[in-house]
C-alpha positions in Angstrom: -2.3 28.2 -1.5 -4.1 24.9 -1.4 -4.7 22.7 -4.5 -6.6 19.4 -5.5 -5.2 17.0 -8.0 -7.0 16.0 -11.3 -6.1 12.4 -12.6 -4.1 13.9 -15.4 -1.8 15.6 -13.0 -3.0 19.0 -13.3 -4.3 21.0 -10.3 -6.9 23.6 -9.4 -7.0 26.1 -6.6 -9.4 25.5 -3.8 -9.2 29.0 -2.4 -12.4 30.8 -3.3 -12.3 33.3 -6.2 -8.6 33.1 -6.6 -7.3 35.4 -9.3 -4.0 33.5 -9.8 -5.0 31.8 -13.0 -4.8 28.0 -13.4 -1.9 28.2 -15.7 0.2 30.1 -13.0 -0.3 27.6 -10.2 2.3 25.3 -8.9 1.6 22.0 -7.6 1.5 21.3 -3.8 3.7 18.3 -3.2 2.9 16.0 -0.4 6.3 14.2 -0.5 9.0 15.3 -3.0 11.7 12.7 -3.8 13.2 14.6 -6.8 15.2 17.4 -5.3 15.2 19.3 -8.6 19.0 19.6 -8.6 20.0 16.2 -10.1 19.7 14.4 -6.8 17.0 12.5 -5.1 16.1 11.9 -1.4 15.0 8.5 0.1 12.4 7.5 0.6 11.5 7.8 -3.0 7.9 6.7 -2.2 6.7 7.9 1.2 3.9 5.3 1.1 3.2 1.8 2.0 4.3 -0.2 -0.9 5.4 -3.1 1.0 7.8 -5.8 -0.5 8.3 -3.7 -3.8 9.6 -5.4 -6.8 10.8 -3.6 -10.1 11.7 -4.4 -13.7 12.7 -2.2 -16.8 11.2 -3.0 -20.1 12.4 -0.6 -22.8 12.3 2.9 -21.4 10.0 2.2 -18.5 10.1 0.8 -15.1 7.4 -1.2 -13.5 6.9 -1.7 -9.9 4.5 -3.9 -7.9 4.0 -4.5 -4.0 2.1 -6.5 -1.6 -1.6 -5.6 -1.2 -2.8 -8.1 1.3 -6.6 -8.1 1.9 -6.9 -4.6 0.1 -8.6 -4.6 -3.3 -7.9 -3.9 -6.1 -4.7 -5.7 -5.5 -1.1 -5.8 -7.0 -0.5 -2.0 -7.8 1.4 -1.3 -11.0 3.6 1.9 -10.7 5.5 3.2 -13.6 8.4 5.6 -14.0 10.7 6.9 -16.7 13.7 7.8 -14.3 13.2 5.4 -11.3 12.7 8.5 -9.0 9.3 9.9 -10.1 6.5 7.2 -10.0 2.9 7.2 -10.9 0.4 4.7 -9.9 -0.9 3.6 -13.2 -3.1 0.3 -12.7 -3.8 -2.9 -10.8 -3.1 -6.4 -11.7 -5.9 -8.0 -9.6 -9.4 -6.7 -9.7 -10.5 -8.8 -6.9 -9.3 -11.7 -4.8 -11.2 -14.7 -6.4 -12.3 -16.4 -3.2 -15.6 -15.6 -1.6 -14.2 -15.4 1.9 -12.3 -12.2 0.9 -15.8 -10.6 0.5 -15.4 -10.0 4.3 -11.9 -8.4 5.2 -9.2 -11.0 5.8 -6.6 -9.0 7.7 -3.0 -10.1 7.4 -4.1 -12.5 4.6 -4.4 -12.2 0.9 -1.7 -11.1 -1.4 1.9 -11.3 0.0 5.4 -10.2 -1.6 5.0 -10.3 -5.5 7.7 -10.5 -8.1 7.2 -8.9 -11.5 9.1 -10.2 -14.6 8.9 -9.8 -18.4 9.4 -12.9 -20.4 8.7 -14.0 -24.0 6.6 -11.0 -24.6 4.6 -11.1 -21.6 4.4 -9.4 -18.0 4.1 -11.9 -15.2 3.6 -11.3 -11.3 3.9 -14.2 -9.0 2.7 -13.7 -5.4 2.1 -16.1 -2.4 -1.1 -16.2 -0.5 -0.1 -17.8 2.7 -3.3 -19.8 3.4 -3.8 -21.0 -0.3 -0.6 -21.3 -2.3 1.5 -19.5 -5.1 -0.4 -17.7 -7.9 0.4 -16.0 -11.1 -1.1 -13.3 -13.2 0.1 -12.2 -16.8 -0.7 -10.0 -19.5 0.8 -8.4 -22.6 -0.2 -4.8 -21.6 0.6 -4.0 -17.9 -1.6 -0.8 -18.2 -4.6 -2.8 -19.4 -6.4 -5.9 -18.2 -4.6 -8.6 -16.6 -5.6 -12.2 -17.0 -7.4 -14.0 -14.1 -5.0 -15.6 -11.4 -3.6 -19.1 -11.9 -2.7 -21.2 -9.1 0.7 -22.4 -9.8 1.3 -24.5 -6.6 -1.2 -25.1 -3.9 0.2 -25.2 -0.3 -0.2 -23.4 3.0 2.8 -21.4 4.0 4.3 -20.7 0.5 5.1 -17.2 0.2 7.4 -14.7 -1.4 7.6 -16.3 -4.9 9.9 -15.3 -7.6 10.0 -17.0 -11.0 13.1 -17.6 -13.0 13.4 -18.7 -16.7 16.9 -20.2 -17.3 18.9 -19.9 -20.8 17.9 -23.6 -21.4 14.3 -22.9 -21.4 13.6 -24.5 -18.0 11.7 -22.5 -15.5 11.6 -22.4 -11.6 10.1 -20.7 -8.7 12.1 -19.9 -5.6 10.1 -18.8 -2.6 10.0 -18.4 1.2 8.1 -20.0 4.0 5.6 -18.4 6.5 6.3 -19.8 10.0 2.7 -18.6 11.0 1.2 -21.0 8.5 3.8 -23.9 8.1 5.6 -23.9 11.5 9.1 -22.9 10.4 11.1 -20.0 8.7 14.6 -19.2 7.6 14.5 -21.5 4.6 14.1 -20.9 1.0 12.5 -23.4 -1.4 12.5 -24.2 -5.0 10.3 -26.1 -7.5 10.4 -26.6 -11.2 7.4 -25.1 -13.2 6.2 -25.5 -16.8 7.9 -23.1 -19.3 4.6 -21.1 -19.8 4.8 -20.3 -16.1 1.4 -21.7 -15.3 2.0 -24.8 -13.1 4.5 -26.5 -11.0 5.9 -29.7 -12.6 7.8 -31.2 -9.7 8.0 -31.2 -6.0 8.8 -28.4 -3.8 12.0 -28.8 -1.7 14.4 -26.8 0.5 17.0 -24.9 -1.5 18.8 -23.0 1.2 18.9 -23.2 5.0 19.6 -19.9 6.7 18.9 -20.9 10.3 22.4 -20.6 11.6 23.9 -17.6 9.6 20.8 -15.8 7.9 17.9 -16.2 10.3 14.5 -15.3 8.9 15.8 -15.1 5.4 12.7 -14.5 3.1 11.7 -12.5 0.0 14.1 -14.0 -2.6 14.7 -12.3 -6.0 16.5 -14.4 -8.6 19.0 -13.2 -11.2 21.7 -14.6 -13.5 25.1 -12.8 -14.1 28.6 -14.0 -15.4 27.5 -17.7 -15.0 26.3 -17.2 -11.4 22.6 -17.5 -10.2 22.1 -15.0 -7.7 19.4 -14.6 -4.9 19.0 -11.4 -3.2 17.0 -11.7 0.0 16.7 -9.9 3.4 17.4 -11.7 6.6 17.4 -10.8 10.3 13.9 -9.5 10.5 11.8 -6.6 9.1 13.0 -3.9 11.7 16.5 -5.0 12.4 17.7 -7.0 9.4 20.0 -6.7 6.5 20.3 -7.6 2.8 22.0 -11.0 1.9 23.3 -12.1 -1.5 23.4 -15.8 -2.3 25.4 -17.2 -5.4 26.1 -20.5 -7.1 27.0 -21.9 -10.4 24.0 -24.2 -10.2 20.5 -23.1 -9.5 20.2 -25.8 -7.0 23.3 -24.7 -5.1 25.2 -25.0 -3.0 25.2 -21.3 -2.5 27.7 -19.1 -1.1 26.5 -16.0 1.0 27.4 -12.5 1.8 25.8 -9.7 3.6 25.8 -6.7 1.1 23.9 -4.1 2.8 22.9 -3.3 6.4 21.8 -0.3 8.3 25.1 1.0 9.4 25.4 4.3 10.8 22.0 5.5 9.3 18.5 5.9 10.5 17.2 3.6 7.7 16.3 0.4 9.7 16.0 -2.9 7.9 16.8 -2.3 5.2 14.4 -4.9 3.8 13.0 -6.8 0.8 13.1 -5.3 -2.6 14.4 -5.9 -6.2 17.3 -5.2 -8.4 17.1 -3.3 -11.9 19.3 -1.7 -14.4 19.4 1.4 -16.7 20.0 1.4 -20.5 23.4 3.1 -19.6 24.6 0.2 -17.4 23.9 1.5 -14.0 22.3 -0.8 -11.5 19.9 0.1 -8.6 18.2 -1.6 -5.8 14.8 -0.6 -4.6 13.5 -2.0 -1.0 11.3 -1.0 1.9 11.9 0.5 5.2 9.5 -0.2 8.0 8.3 3.1 9.4 5.6 1.9 11.8 2.3 3.6 11.3 3.3 4.7 7.8 3.8 1.3 6.7 6.7 -0.1 4.7 8.0 2.9 2.4 10.2 2.6 -0.5 13.9 3.6 -0.9 16.4 3.3 -3.7 20.2 2.5 -3.4 23.0 2.4 -6.0 24.7 -0.9 -6.8 28.2 -1.7 -8.0 29.7 -5.1 -8.5 33.1 -6.3 -7.0 34.5 -9.7 -7.4 31.1 -10.9 -8.8 29.4 -9.8 -5.5 26.8 -6.9 -5.6 27.5 -4.0 -3.1 24.4 -2.2 -2.4 24.2 1.3 -1.0 27.1 3.7 0.1 30.0 3.9 2.3 30.9 0.2 1.7 33.2 -1.6 4.0 34.2 -5.2 3.1 31.7 -5.3 0.4 28.7 -4.3 2.5 27.2 -0.9 1.9 24.6 1.1 3.9 21.6 3.0 2.7 21.8 6.6 1.4 19.6 9.5 2.3 20.5 11.7 -0.7 22.1 10.7 -4.0 22.7 11.6 -7.6 19.7 10.5 -9.6 20.2 7.5 -12.0 21.4 8.2 -15.4 18.4 7.3 -17.5 18.7 10.0 -20.2 15.3 11.3 -19.2 14.4 14.5 -17.4 11.1 14.0 -15.6 9.2 16.6 -14.0 9.0 16.0 -10.1 6.1 13.8 -9.3 4.0 13.1 -6.2 1.4 10.3 -5.4 -2.1 11.5 -5.4 -4.2 11.9 -2.4 -6.9 14.4 -3.1 -9.9 13.6 -5.0 -12.8 15.8 -6.3 -14.7 12.5 -7.7 -15.3 14.1 -11.1 -14.6 10.7 -12.8 -17.0 8.1 -13.5 -14.5 5.6 -12.1 -12.7 5.4 -8.8 -9.4 7.0 -8.6 -6.5 4.5 -8.3 -5.6 5.7 -5.0 -8.5 4.0 -3.5 -8.6 0.4 -2.2 -11.5 -1.4 -0.4 -10.9 -3.3 2.8 -12.2 -6.5 1.1 -13.7 -7.5 -2.3 -16.1 -4.7 -3.4 -19.6 -5.0 -4.8 -21.3 -2.6 -7.3 -24.0 -1.9 -4.4 -21.3 -0.3 -2.2 -21.1 3.1 -4.1 -21.8 5.1 -7.2 -19.9 8.0 -9.0 -22.8 8.6 -11.4 -26.0 8.8 -9.3 -24.9 12.4 -8.4 -22.4 13.9 -10.8 -19.1 15.2 -9.1 -19.9 13.2 -5.9 -18.8 9.8 -4.5 -22.0 8.1 -3.1 -21.6 5.4 -0.3 -24.4 3.4 0.7 -24.9 2.6 4.2 -24.8 -1.3 4.2 -23.8 -4.0 6.4 -21.9 -6.4 4.2 -20.7 -8.4 7.2 -24.1 -9.6 8.0 -23.3 -9.3 11.7 -25.8 -8.0 14.2 -23.3 -5.4 15.5 -21.1 -4.5 12.4 -17.9 -2.8 13.1 -15.7 -1.1 10.4 -13.0 -3.8 10.9 -15.2 -6.4 9.4 -16.7 -4.3 6.7 -15.4 -4.7 3.1 -17.1 -1.3 2.2 -14.7 0.7 3.8 -12.8 2.9 1.0 -9.0 3.5 2.0 -6.0 5.2 0.8 -2.3 5.1 1.8 -0.6 7.8 3.8 1.8 9.5 1.2 3.7 11.9 3.6 4.5 12.1 7.3 2.5 15.2 8.2 -0.9 16.1 6.6 -4.2 17.4 6.9 -7.1 15.3 5.1 -10.5 16.9 5.0 -13.5 15.3 3.5 -16.8 17.3 2.7 -19.7 14.9 3.4 -23.3 15.6 2.4 -25.8 13.8 4.8 -29.2 14.4 3.6 -29.6 10.9 2.2 -28.9 9.2 5.7 -31.6 7.1 7.2 -32.2 5.4 10.6 -29.3 3.2 11.9 -27.1 4.6 9.0 -23.8 6.3 9.6 -21.1 7.8 7.3 -17.9 9.4 8.0 -14.0 9.4 7.9 -11.7 7.1 9.6 -7.9 6.5 10.3 -7.7 2.7 9.9 -4.7 0.8 11.2 -3.9 -1.9 13.9 -6.8 -0.1 15.6 -8.9 2.8 14.3 -10.8 6.0 15.2 -13.3 7.8 13.3 -15.9 10.8 13.1 -19.2 10.0 11.5 -22.7 11.4 11.3 -25.1 8.8 12.6 -28.9 8.8 12.6 -30.2 8.0 15.9 -34.0 8.2 16.7 -34.3 10.3 13.6 -31.6 12.9 14.7 -28.3 13.7 12.9 -25.9 13.0 15.5 -22.0 13.6 15.1 -20.2 10.6 16.9 -16.5 9.9 17.6 -15.8 6.1 17.7 -12.7 4.2 18.6 -11.7 0.4 18.4 -10.4 -1.6 21.2 -9.5 -5.3 22.0 -12.5 -6.9 23.6 -12.9 -10.4 24.8 -14.1 -11.8 21.3 -11.9 -9.6 19.1 -12.1 -6.1 17.7 -15.0 -3.9 19.2 -15.8 -0.2 18.9 -16.8 2.3 21.7 -18.7 5.4 20.7 -19.1 8.9 22.2 -21.7 11.4 20.9 -20.1 14.6 20.0 -23.0 16.6 19.4 -26.6 16.5 18.0 -26.9 18.4 14.6 -30.0 20.6 13.6 -32.3 19.1 11.0 -31.4 21.4 8.5 -27.6 20.6 8.4 -27.0 19.3 4.9 -23.2 18.8 4.9 -20.3 18.5 7.5 -16.4 18.7 6.8 -14.5 15.9 8.8 -10.6 16.3 9.2 -7.9 14.0 10.2 -4.5 15.4 10.8 -1.1 14.3 11.6 0.9 17.3 13.1 4.7 17.7 14.0 5.3 17.8 17.5 8.4 17.7 19.8 7.7 13.9 20.6 6.9 12.8 17.1 3.6 12.7 15.0 0.5 13.8 16.8 -3.0 12.7 15.5 -6.1 15.2 15.6 -9.6 15.1 14.5 -11.7 18.0 13.7 -15.2 19.1 12.2 -16.7 22.0 10.7 -20.4 22.5 10.3 -21.8 25.4 7.9 -20.0 28.8 8.7 -18.7 27.5 12.1 -15.2 27.5 13.2 -13.2 24.3 13.0 -13.7 22.4 16.2 -11.2 19.9 17.6 -12.5 16.5 19.0 -10.4 15.5 21.9 -8.8 11.9 21.4 -5.7 10.1 22.9 -5.7 7.8 19.8 -2.5 7.3 17.9 -2.5 5.4 14.5 -0.4 2.3 14.2 0.4 -0.2 11.8 -1.3 -3.7 11.6 0.4 -6.8 10.6 2.5 -5.6 7.6 0.2 -2.8 6.8 0.5 0.7 7.5 -2.3 3.1 8.7 -4.8 4.3 6.0 -7.3 7.1 5.6 -10.7 5.9 4.9 -14.2 7.0 3.8 -17.3 4.9 4.8 -21.0 4.4 5.2 -22.5 1.6 7.0 -25.2 0.4 9.2 -24.4 0.4 12.8 -25.8 -0.5 16.3 -26.6 2.3 18.6 -25.4 0.7 21.8 -28.9 0.4 23.3 -30.2 -2.8 21.5 -32.3 -0.8 19.1 -29.7 -0.7 16.3 -29.2 -3.0 13.3 -30.0 -6.8 13.7 -28.6 -8.0 10.3 -31.5 -7.0 8.3 -30.6 -6.4 4.7 -32.0 -3.0 4.0 -29.5 -0.1 4.1 -29.2 3.1 6.2 -29.4 5.5 3.2 -26.4 6.9 1.7 -23.8 9.9 2.1 -22.5 12.0 -0.8 -18.8 13.0 -0.6 -18.1 16.1 -2.5 -14.2 15.9 -2.1 -11.4 14.9 -0.1 -8.5 17.3 0.1 -5.1 16.0 1.5 -2.5 18.9 2.1 0.9 18.8 3.4 1.2 19.8 7.0 4.9 19.5 7.5 8.3 19.0 5.8 8.7 17.8 2.2 12.2 16.6 3.1 13.6 14.6 6.0 17.0 16.4 5.6 
């Protein structure tokens, strides 16, 4: 039985005339971290929440993560038990820089840190080409204030604030070699007690070149008179977790490796944050790089020995390794198992939180009210280029992959499409492939397109799959990741009317792109037809497409055991 999700967590059956009754149905989980027997499995989030950081305020945990060029940015996830998480808000409606109106891949919002201080929530984040910024609010599930630049500077990333007991405040951060020319150092600068601006010079705090190469992503804590910096080193795919400690925030710092991959399949294990429960337990959330799936979130138990944290299990000499299954945190809360949403019936007048645009959005991109119960995407060319490609169009609506194997089907109504317009479904990553209906010489034409590296950057090549009859009003497009004996297998399908599902041959395989995993996307845009008769940057649109739903169902295991 297949289900869609409502935004309140309830579901409804998508099988026609099912007599099961809504109250009797069980939710289809795409990924289930809570095993229902008092234990959980890693990852707790099989989704690309890169560089996670977490805090507890009262009985609720709040997590945020990198969002790069995707908008809205700085996701806010909440949990009552550290295992079952819900995406609840974003702290950044748009990136306040007009250049992000066009996708700026690999730029934007990097590696945030979330903190609660003096009655306010703060998130600090680096933008590697601009500097270190801060957003704050009293209500993390409401509107966040506009970003404030704390310190301008190219190459300043991975910023974490710290308010000391004497009222002084600091930011400790990393450096991006791609922007500043070096790495493996951590820096520090003092900031105003209100957290809004630097009040002193930035300077090196720690040099990890010899023993902790590529150290980055610092998170700062204080315990038993020590200042601690937890930071990954050794690289995203092959590194480890390092703890630094000192009696003075300016150092010098002792160092110790406190978690590494060991005998597990959990590579990295990379950047994250430390948190506690009201019962005194401590836990560390971090990411693992899983290639096309992005950077997925794991959780490890933490104990302290001789004033050093030991992260993970099977510790040897104070260094643990990641766990795959573990007893759940003792939070005193019994939460129902939760799963991230991926399906959408577009019943709300606002976009579901699962969706992010490829760049800063405009109201002209879409409507959820022009046709009730549908998402209308307008076929525009926001890039302004003569031959626009999806890679350069902010009006591509994307969502993260939330499980390893799945089948995603979008129902698209196409009667509103006009000449040179196209609309469809894409798998977006380091390269991308899509199925779309394109209007060519007045005819509705199903096309398959795939990106490739051209002489001047990303380009697309297109193949006509078939010409549709003029009375075709809607098409179902499907992307699927199947299990195979050699790992995931990507497939594309389409269905028209009462026809059987048709496969579109492809050798495409999704991949990550510069710190971002592959994503499912819906789009409508103006296009070139390859003959010189297509769009030439003129401002009018190519009509619109109405998406009735997208349904994402599990197509494989709910567990990696």
